DSSP file (Angstrom, degrees, kcal/mol; ACC not computed):
  #  RESIDUE AA STRUCTURE BP1 BP2  ACC     N-H-->O    O-->H-N    N-H-->O    O-->H-N    TCO  KAPPA ALPHA  PHI   PSI    X-CA   Y-CA   Z-CA
    1    1 A M              0   0    0      0, 0.0     2,-0.0     0, 0.0     0, 0.0   0.000 360.0 360.0 360.0 136.8  -38.1   71.3    8.6
    2    2 A P        -     0   0    0      0, 0.0     2,-0.2     0, 0.0     0, 0.0  -0.345 360.0-109.0 -69.8 148.8  -38.1   70.8   12.4
    3    3 A S        -     0   0    0      1,-0.1     2,-0.3    -2,-0.0     0, 0.0  -0.485  31.7-117.1 -76.9 149.9  -35.0   71.7   14.3
    4    4 A R        -     0   0    0     -2,-0.2     2,-0.4     3,-0.0    -1,-0.1  -0.665  26.3-167.8 -87.7 138.2  -32.9   68.9   15.7
    5    5 A T    >>  -     0   0    0     -2,-0.3     4,-0.8     1,-0.1     3,-0.6  -0.994  20.5-141.4-126.2 135.4  -32.5   68.5   19.5
    6    6 A A  H >> S+     0   0    0     -2,-0.4     4,-1.5    26,-0.3     3,-0.8   0.880  99.4  58.7 -62.0 -39.9  -29.9   66.3   21.0
    7    7 A S  H 34 S+     0   0    0      1,-0.2    -1,-0.2     2,-0.2    26,-0.0   0.819 106.9  47.4 -62.5 -30.3  -32.1   65.1   23.8
    8    8 A S  H <4 S+     0   0    0     -3,-0.6    -1,-0.2     1,-0.2    -2,-0.2   0.647 117.0  43.3 -85.5 -13.5  -34.7   63.8   21.4
    9    9 A E  H << S+     0   0    0     -4,-0.8    19,-0.7    -3,-0.8     2,-0.5   0.610 104.0  63.0-106.5 -13.2  -32.2   61.9   19.2
   10   10 A V  E  <  -A   27   0A   0     -4,-1.5     2,-0.4    17,-0.2    17,-0.2  -0.951  57.4-172.2-123.4 129.1  -29.8   60.3   21.6
   11   11 A G  E     -A   26   0A   0     15,-2.7    15,-1.9    -2,-0.5     2,-0.3  -0.888   2.8-176.5-116.9 149.3  -30.6   57.6   24.2
   12   12 A L  E     +A   25   0A   0     -2,-0.4     2,-0.3    13,-0.2    13,-0.2  -0.973   4.7 173.3-142.8 127.8  -28.5   56.1   27.0
   13   13 A S  E     -A   24   0A   0     11,-2.0    11,-2.3    -2,-0.3     2,-0.4  -0.970  12.8-156.6-132.4 153.8  -29.4   53.4   29.3
   14   14 A R  E     +A   23   0A   0     -2,-0.3     2,-0.4     9,-0.2     9,-0.2  -0.992  11.5 176.2-133.7 135.0  -27.2   51.6   31.9
   15   15 A E  E     -A   22   0A   0      7,-2.4     7,-3.3    -2,-0.4     2,-0.6  -1.000  20.1-143.9-139.3 135.4  -27.6   48.1   33.4
   16   16 A Q  E     +A   21   0A   0     -2,-0.4     2,-0.5     5,-0.2     5,-0.2  -0.891  17.2 178.2-101.6 124.7  -25.4   46.3   35.8
   17   17 A R  E >   -A   20   0A   0      3,-3.4     3,-2.3    -2,-0.6     2,-0.2  -0.839  61.2 -70.9-125.3  91.2  -25.1   42.5   35.3
   18   18 A G  T 3  S-     0   0    0     -2,-0.5    -1,-0.1     1,-0.3    31,-0.1  -0.418 118.4  -8.1  59.9-125.6  -22.7   41.1   37.9
   19   19 A E  T 3  S+     0   0    0     -2,-0.2    32,-1.6    95,-0.1     2,-0.4   0.571 123.1  88.6 -77.0  -8.5  -19.2   42.3   36.9
   20   20 A H  E <   -Ab  17  51A   0     -3,-2.3    -3,-3.4    30,-0.1     2,-0.6  -0.770  58.9-160.4 -98.4 132.5  -20.5   43.6   33.5
   21   21 A T  E     -Ab  16  52A   0     30,-2.9    32,-3.1    -2,-0.4     2,-0.6  -0.962  11.4-159.5-108.2 118.9  -21.8   47.1   33.0
   22   22 A L  E     -Ab  15  53A   0     -7,-3.3    -7,-2.4    -2,-0.6     2,-0.5  -0.881   9.7-177.0-103.1 120.7  -24.0   47.4   29.9
   23   23 A I  E     -Ab  14  54A   0     30,-3.3    32,-2.7    -2,-0.6     2,-0.5  -0.975   8.8-161.2-116.9 119.9  -24.4   50.9   28.5
   24   24 A A  E     -Ab  13  55A   0    -11,-2.3   -11,-2.0    -2,-0.5     2,-0.3  -0.885   5.0-167.8-105.1 128.5  -26.7   51.1   25.4
   25   25 A L  E     +A   12   0A   0     30,-2.5    33,-0.8    -2,-0.5     2,-0.3  -0.864   8.5 177.9-110.7 148.6  -26.5   54.1   23.2
   26   26 A S  E     +Ab  11  58A   0    -15,-1.9   -15,-2.7    -2,-0.3    33,-0.3  -0.990  38.7  30.3-148.6 155.0  -29.1   55.0   20.5
   27   27 A G  E    S-Ab  10  59A   0     31,-2.7    33,-2.3    -2,-0.3    34,-1.1  -0.724  99.8 -24.9 102.0-149.7  -29.7   57.7   18.0
   28   28 A E  E     - b   0  61A   0    -19,-0.7     2,-1.2    -2,-0.3    34,-0.2  -0.910  45.1-154.6-110.0 122.5  -27.1   59.9   16.2
   29   29 A L  E     + b   0  62A   0     32,-3.1    34,-2.3    -2,-0.5    37,-0.6  -0.769  48.4 130.2 -91.8  91.1  -23.7   60.5   17.8
   30   30 A D  S >> S-     0   0    0     -2,-1.2     4,-2.7    32,-0.2     3,-0.6  -0.744  75.6 -80.6-136.4-178.0  -22.9   63.7   16.2
   31   31 A I  T 34 S+     0   0    0      1,-0.2    -2,-0.0    -2,-0.2    -1,-0.0   0.766 125.8  51.2 -60.7 -25.2  -21.6   67.2   16.9
   32   32 A A  T 34 S+     0   0    0      1,-0.1     4,-0.3     2,-0.1   -26,-0.3   0.832 118.8  33.6 -79.4 -31.6  -25.1   68.3   18.0
   33   33 A S  T <> S+     0   0    0     -3,-0.6     4,-2.0     1,-0.1     3,-0.3   0.759  99.5  74.5 -97.5 -25.9  -25.7   65.4   20.4
   34   34 A T  H  X S+     0   0    0     -4,-2.7     4,-2.6     1,-0.2     5,-0.2   0.808  85.8  62.1 -68.3 -29.8  -22.4   64.6   22.0
   35   35 A P  H  > S+     0   0    0      0, 0.0     4,-1.1     0, 0.0    -1,-0.2   0.961 113.7  35.1 -60.7 -47.6  -22.0   67.5   24.4
   36   36 A S  H  > S+     0   0    0     -4,-0.3     4,-1.4    -3,-0.3    -2,-0.2   0.875 117.9  53.1 -71.9 -35.0  -25.1   66.6   26.4
   37   37 A L  H  X S+     0   0    0     -4,-2.0     4,-2.9     1,-0.2     5,-0.2   0.838  99.5  64.3 -68.1 -30.5  -24.5   62.9   25.9
   38   38 A R  H  X S+     0   0    0     -4,-2.6     4,-2.7     1,-0.2    -1,-0.2   0.923 102.7  47.7 -57.8 -45.3  -20.9   63.2   27.3
   39   39 A E  H  X S+     0   0    0     -4,-1.1     4,-2.0     1,-0.2    -1,-0.2   0.918 114.0  46.8 -64.0 -41.2  -22.1   64.3   30.7
   40   40 A R  H  X S+     0   0    0     -4,-1.4     4,-1.9     2,-0.2    -2,-0.2   0.877 112.7  49.4 -65.8 -38.5  -24.6   61.5   30.8
   41   41 A L  H  X S+     0   0    0     -4,-2.9     4,-1.5     2,-0.2    -2,-0.2   0.913 108.0  53.6 -68.0 -42.8  -22.0   59.0   29.7
   42   42 A H  H  < S+     0   0    0     -4,-2.7     3,-0.3     1,-0.2     4,-0.3   0.923 110.2  48.0 -56.6 -44.1  -19.5   60.2   32.3
   43   43 A A  H >< S+     0   0    0     -4,-2.0     3,-1.2     1,-0.2    -1,-0.2   0.886 109.3  53.2 -64.7 -37.0  -22.2   59.7   35.0
   44   44 A A  H 3< S+     0   0    0     -4,-1.9    -1,-0.2     1,-0.2    -2,-0.2   0.752 103.5  58.6 -69.9 -22.2  -23.0   56.2   33.6
   45   45 A L  T >< S+     0   0    0     -4,-1.5     3,-0.8    -3,-0.3     2,-0.3   0.455  79.9 108.4 -88.6   1.4  -19.3   55.2   33.8
   46   46 A I  T <  S+     0   0    0     -3,-1.2    31,-0.0    -4,-0.3    -3,-0.0  -0.624  91.0   1.9 -76.1 132.5  -19.1   55.9   37.6
   47   47 A D  T 3  S+     0   0    0     -2,-0.3    -1,-0.2     1,-0.2     2,-0.1   0.887  89.9 165.5  60.7  43.6  -18.7   52.7   39.6
   48   48 A T    <   -     0   0    0     -3,-0.8    -1,-0.2     1,-0.1     4,-0.1  -0.461  37.6-110.2 -82.5 161.0  -18.7   50.3   36.7
   49   49 A G        -     0   0    0      2,-0.3    -1,-0.1    -2,-0.1   -29,-0.1  -0.154  44.0 -87.6 -75.9-177.7  -17.6   46.7   37.0
   50   50 A P  S    S+     0   0    0      0, 0.0    32,-1.9     0, 0.0     2,-0.5   0.619 116.7  57.8 -72.1 -11.2  -14.3   45.5   35.4
   51   51 A Y  E     -bc  20  82A   0    -32,-1.6   -30,-2.9    30,-0.2     2,-0.5  -0.967  66.8-172.9-124.0 116.3  -16.1   44.8   32.1
   52   52 A V  E     -bc  21  83A   0     30,-3.0    32,-3.0    -2,-0.5     2,-0.5  -0.940   3.3-167.0-111.8 123.8  -17.9   47.7   30.3
   53   53 A V  E     -bc  22  84A   0    -32,-3.1   -30,-3.3    -2,-0.5     2,-0.8  -0.954   5.0-161.0-112.5 121.7  -20.0   46.8   27.2
   54   54 A I  E     -bc  23  85A   0     30,-3.5    32,-2.6    -2,-0.5     2,-0.6  -0.894  12.3-149.6-103.5 106.7  -21.2   49.7   25.1
   55   55 A D  E     +bc  24  86A   0    -32,-2.7   -30,-2.5    -2,-0.8     3,-0.3  -0.658  20.9 174.6 -78.8 114.7  -24.1   48.5   23.0
   56   56 A L  E >   +     0   0A   0     30,-3.4     3,-2.0    -2,-0.6    33,-0.5   0.261  46.2 109.1-105.3  10.5  -24.1   50.4   19.7
   57   57 A S  E 3  S+     0   0A   0     29,-0.4    -1,-0.2     1,-0.3   -31,-0.1   0.764  80.9  49.4 -60.9 -25.3  -26.9   48.5   18.0
   58   58 A G  E 3  S+b   26   0A   0    -33,-0.8   -31,-2.7    -3,-0.3     2,-0.7   0.387  82.3 109.9 -95.8   4.3  -29.2   51.5   18.3
   59   59 A V  E <   -b   27   0A   0     -3,-2.0    30,-0.4   -33,-0.3   -31,-0.2  -0.729  40.7-179.9 -84.7 116.6  -26.7   54.1   16.9
   60   60 A A  E     +     0   0A   0    -33,-2.3     2,-0.3    -2,-0.7   -32,-0.2   0.739  67.4  11.7 -86.0 -26.9  -27.9   55.2   13.5
   61   61 A F  E     -b   28   0A   0    -34,-1.1   -32,-3.1    30,-0.0     2,-0.3  -0.994  58.3-174.1-153.4 146.4  -25.1   57.6   12.7
   62   62 A C  E     +b   29   0A   0     -2,-0.3   -32,-0.2   -34,-0.2     2,-0.2  -0.970   5.9 179.6-146.2 128.2  -21.7   58.5   14.1
   63   63 A D    >>  -     0   0    0    -34,-2.3     4,-2.0    -2,-0.3     3,-0.6  -0.471  54.2 -74.8-111.8-169.5  -19.3   61.3   13.1
   64   64 A A  H 3> S+     0   0    0      1,-0.3     4,-2.5     2,-0.2     5,-0.2   0.851 131.3  54.9 -58.8 -35.5  -15.9   62.3   14.4
   65   65 A S  H 3> S+     0   0    0      2,-0.2     4,-1.7     1,-0.2    -1,-0.3   0.866 107.1  51.4 -68.6 -32.3  -17.4   63.8   17.6
   66   66 A G  H <> S+     0   0    0     -3,-0.6     4,-1.9   -37,-0.6    -2,-0.2   0.905 109.8  48.8 -66.4 -43.1  -19.1   60.5   18.3
   67   67 A L  H  X S+     0   0    0     -4,-2.0     4,-2.4     1,-0.2    -2,-0.2   0.909 109.3  53.1 -63.8 -40.5  -15.8   58.6   17.9
   68   68 A A  H  X S+     0   0    0     -4,-2.5     4,-2.6     1,-0.2    -1,-0.2   0.884 106.0  54.5 -60.6 -37.7  -14.2   61.2   20.3
   69   69 A L  H  X S+     0   0    0     -4,-1.7     4,-2.1     2,-0.2    -1,-0.2   0.914 108.4  48.0 -63.2 -43.1  -17.0   60.4   22.8
   70   70 A L  H  X S+     0   0    0     -4,-1.9     4,-2.2     2,-0.2    -2,-0.2   0.897 111.6  49.6 -64.5 -40.6  -16.1   56.7   22.6
   71   71 A I  H  X S+     0   0    0     -4,-2.4     4,-2.2     1,-0.2    -2,-0.2   0.912 110.1  51.5 -63.9 -41.5  -12.4   57.4   23.1
   72   72 A D  H  X S+     0   0    0     -4,-2.6     4,-2.3     1,-0.2    -2,-0.2   0.889 108.3  51.5 -61.3 -39.6  -13.2   59.6   26.0
   73   73 A A  H  X S+     0   0    0     -4,-2.1     4,-2.1     2,-0.2    -1,-0.2   0.914 107.5  53.1 -63.7 -41.3  -15.3   56.8   27.5
   74   74 A R  H  X S+     0   0    0     -4,-2.2     4,-1.5     1,-0.2    -2,-0.2   0.910 110.7  47.1 -58.6 -43.8  -12.4   54.4   27.1
   75   75 A R  H  < S+     0   0    0     -4,-2.2    -1,-0.2     1,-0.2    -2,-0.2   0.910 110.4  52.2 -64.0 -42.1  -10.1   56.8   28.9
   76   76 A R  H  < S+     0   0    0     -4,-2.3    -1,-0.2     1,-0.2    -2,-0.2   0.864 103.9  56.2 -65.6 -36.7  -12.6   57.3   31.7
   77   77 A V  H  < S-     0   0    0     -4,-2.1    -1,-0.2    -5,-0.2    -2,-0.2   0.888 103.6-154.8 -63.0 -38.6  -12.9   53.6   32.3
   78   78 A G    ><  -     0   0    0     -4,-1.5     3,-0.9    -5,-0.2    43,-0.2  -0.058  22.8 -40.4  90.5 170.3   -9.2   53.4   32.8
   79   79 A P  T 3  S+     0   0    0      0, 0.0     3,-0.1     0, 0.0    41,-0.0  -0.277 116.4  31.5 -70.8 155.4   -6.5   50.8   32.4
   80   80 A G  T 3  S+     0   0    0      1,-0.2     2,-0.4    -2,-0.0    40,-0.1   0.438  98.3  95.9  79.9  -0.3   -7.0   47.2   33.5
   81   81 A R  S <  S-     0   0    0     -3,-0.9    40,-0.4    39,-0.1     2,-0.2  -0.978  73.3-122.8-123.8 138.7  -10.7   47.2   32.7
   82   82 A A  E     -c   51   0A   0    -32,-1.9   -30,-3.0    -2,-0.4     2,-0.5  -0.524  17.9-165.3 -82.4 140.5  -12.2   46.0   29.5
   83   83 A V  E     -c   52   0A   0     36,-0.2    23,-1.5    -2,-0.2     2,-0.4  -0.993   8.7-169.9-124.2 123.3  -14.3   48.1   27.2
   84   84 A V  E     -cd  53 106A   0    -32,-3.0   -30,-3.5    -2,-0.5     2,-0.7  -0.942  14.7-151.2-113.4 130.2  -16.3   46.2   24.5
   85   85 A L  E     -cd  54 107A   0     21,-2.9    23,-2.5    -2,-0.4     2,-0.4  -0.921  28.0-161.6 -97.3 118.2  -18.1   48.0   21.6
   86   86 A A  E     -cd  55 108A   0    -32,-2.6   -30,-3.4    -2,-0.7   -29,-0.4  -0.825  49.9  -7.1-111.7 138.3  -21.0   45.7   20.8
   87   87 A A        -     0   0    0     21,-2.4    -1,-0.2    -2,-0.4    22,-0.2   0.799  69.2-178.8  59.8  39.8  -23.2   45.3   17.8
   88   88 A P        -     0   0    0      0, 0.0    -1,-0.2     0, 0.0   -31,-0.2  -0.452  32.2-110.9 -66.5 144.8  -22.2   48.4   15.7
   89   89 A R     >  -     0   0    0    -33,-0.5     4,-2.7   -30,-0.4     3,-0.3  -0.274  37.6 -96.7 -66.7 162.5  -24.1   48.8   12.5
   90   90 A P  H  > S+     0   0    0      0, 0.0     4,-2.4     0, 0.0     5,-0.2   0.867 123.4  51.9 -52.4 -43.5  -22.0   48.2    9.3
   91   91 A Q  H  > S+     0   0    0      1,-0.2     4,-1.9     2,-0.2     5,-0.1   0.913 113.5  43.8 -61.6 -43.6  -21.3   51.9    8.7
   92   92 A L  H  > S+     0   0    0     -3,-0.3     4,-2.6     2,-0.2    -1,-0.2   0.875 111.0  54.3 -70.5 -38.1  -20.0   52.3   12.2
   93   93 A L  H  X S+     0   0    0     -4,-2.7     4,-1.9     2,-0.2    -2,-0.2   0.901 109.2  48.5 -62.1 -40.7  -18.0   49.1   12.1
   94   94 A R  H  X S+     0   0    0     -4,-2.4     4,-3.1    -5,-0.2     5,-0.2   0.894 109.9  52.0 -65.1 -39.4  -16.3   50.3    8.9
   95   95 A L  H  X S+     0   0    0     -4,-1.9     4,-2.1     1,-0.2     6,-0.3   0.909 108.9  51.0 -63.7 -41.3  -15.6   53.7   10.5
   96   96 A L  H  X>S+     0   0    0     -4,-2.6     6,-1.6     1,-0.2     5,-1.1   0.897 114.1  44.5 -61.2 -39.8  -14.0   51.9   13.5
   97   97 A H  H ><5S+     0   0    0     -4,-1.9     3,-0.8     4,-0.2    -2,-0.2   0.940 112.3  49.9 -70.4 -46.9  -11.9   49.9   11.1
   98   98 A V  H 3<5S+     0   0    0     -4,-3.1    -2,-0.2     1,-0.3    -1,-0.2   0.875 115.1  44.6 -59.3 -39.5  -10.9   52.8    8.9
   99   99 A T  H 3<5S-     0   0    0     -4,-2.1    -1,-0.3    -5,-0.2    -2,-0.2   0.564 111.4-119.4 -83.6  -9.4   -9.8   54.9   11.9
  100  100 A G  T X<5S+     0   0    0     -3,-0.8     3,-1.7    -4,-0.6     4,-0.4   0.496  78.2 124.7  83.9   2.7   -8.0   52.0   13.6
  101  101 A L  G >>< +     0   0    0     -5,-1.1     4,-2.3    -6,-0.3     3,-0.5   0.660  58.1  74.6 -72.6 -13.0  -10.3   52.1   16.6
  102  102 A D  G 34 S+     0   0    0     -6,-1.6     5,-0.3     1,-0.2    -1,-0.3   0.604  97.5  49.9 -71.5  -8.7  -11.1   48.5   16.1
  103  103 A R  G <4 S+     0   0    0     -3,-1.7    -1,-0.2    -7,-0.3    -2,-0.2   0.568 110.1  49.3 -98.9 -12.9   -7.6   47.9   17.5
  104  104 A V  T <4 S+     0   0    0     -3,-0.5     2,-0.3    -4,-0.4    -2,-0.2   0.829 117.0  39.6 -88.0 -38.7   -8.2   50.2   20.5
  105  105 A F  S  < S-     0   0    0     -4,-2.3     2,-0.6   -23,-0.1   -21,-0.2  -0.733  84.6-115.5-107.4 154.9  -11.5   48.6   21.5
  106  106 A T  E     -d   84   0A   0    -23,-1.5   -21,-2.9    -2,-0.3     2,-0.5  -0.848  38.0-159.3 -81.4 125.1  -12.7   45.1   21.6
  107  107 A V  E     -d   85   0A   0     -2,-0.6     2,-0.4    -5,-0.3   -21,-0.2  -0.943  11.0-175.4-116.1 127.5  -15.4   45.0   19.0
  108  108 A R  E     -d   86   0A   0    -23,-2.5   -21,-2.4    -2,-0.5    -2,-0.0  -0.932  27.7-137.3-120.8 144.2  -18.1   42.3   19.0
  109  109 A Q  S    S+     0   0    0     -2,-0.4     2,-0.3   -23,-0.2    -1,-0.1   0.727  88.9  43.2 -71.6 -22.7  -20.9   41.7   16.5
  110  110 A A  S    S-     0   0    0    -23,-0.1   -23,-0.3   -24,-0.0    -2,-0.1  -0.877  79.7-124.9-124.8 157.2  -23.5   41.1   19.1
  111  111 A A  S    S+     0   0    0     -2,-0.3     3,-0.2   -25,-0.2   -56,-0.1  -0.036  88.2  96.5 -86.2  32.2  -24.3   42.7   22.4
  112  112 A E    >   +     0   0    0      1,-0.2     3,-0.9     2,-0.1     4,-0.3   0.062  35.4 110.7-112.7  24.6  -24.0   39.3   24.1
  113  113 A P  T 3   +     0   0    0      0, 0.0     3,-0.4     0, 0.0    -1,-0.2   0.382  51.3 100.4 -78.3  12.0  -20.4   39.3   25.5
  114  114 A L  T 3  S+     0   0    0      1,-0.2   -95,-0.1    -3,-0.2   -94,-0.1   0.782  79.5  48.4 -69.2 -25.2  -21.8   39.5   29.0
  115  115 A G  S <  S+     0   0    0     -3,-0.9     2,-0.3     2,-0.0    -1,-0.2   0.746 109.3  60.0 -83.5 -21.9  -21.4   35.8   29.6
  116  116 A A  S    S-     0   0    0     -3,-0.4     0, 0.0    -4,-0.3     0, 0.0  -0.798  85.5-122.0-106.3 147.7  -17.8   35.8   28.4
  117  117 A R        -     0   0    0     -2,-0.3    -3,-0.1   -97,-0.0     2,-0.1  -0.789  25.3-145.2 -90.0 115.7  -15.0   37.8   29.9
  118  118 A P        -     0   0    0      0, 0.0   -36,-0.2     0, 0.0     2,-0.1  -0.397  32.0 -92.3 -73.4 155.9  -13.4   40.1   27.3
  119  119 A A        -     0   0    0      1,-0.1   -36,-0.2    -2,-0.1     2,-0.2  -0.451  43.9-111.2 -67.7 138.4   -9.6   40.7   27.5
  120  120 A A              0   0    0    -38,-0.1   -38,-0.2    -2,-0.1    -1,-0.1  -0.481 360.0 360.0 -69.1 139.1   -8.7   43.7   29.6
  121  121 A A              0   0    0    -40,-0.4    -1,-0.1   -43,-0.2   -39,-0.1   0.430 360.0 360.0 -94.2 360.0   -7.3   46.6   27.5
């Protein structure tokens, strides 16, 4: 069986659309991938607009270290700026609900909240 490498399994892209910063994650957010992804995500969160949308539609798996990564991103964005988790797959949506993180983040079913202003957290 081939060995897993975080760099081949996790993607991150960043796009600025006016006041909205869209960060798309893809792959598996797990203990193997989050250390290298954390550095890339921190860099992507520099100079964001007041609305940060994290598109999770490409995330195939997420464990506790992936959730910790999302919480860390929320902290880095800081108070008074909105963080939206967009388009999580059903398993990740359930995980957010079970852990109560759906009350910490604004969660949207689609990655299209860019036209609407989410409430600041």
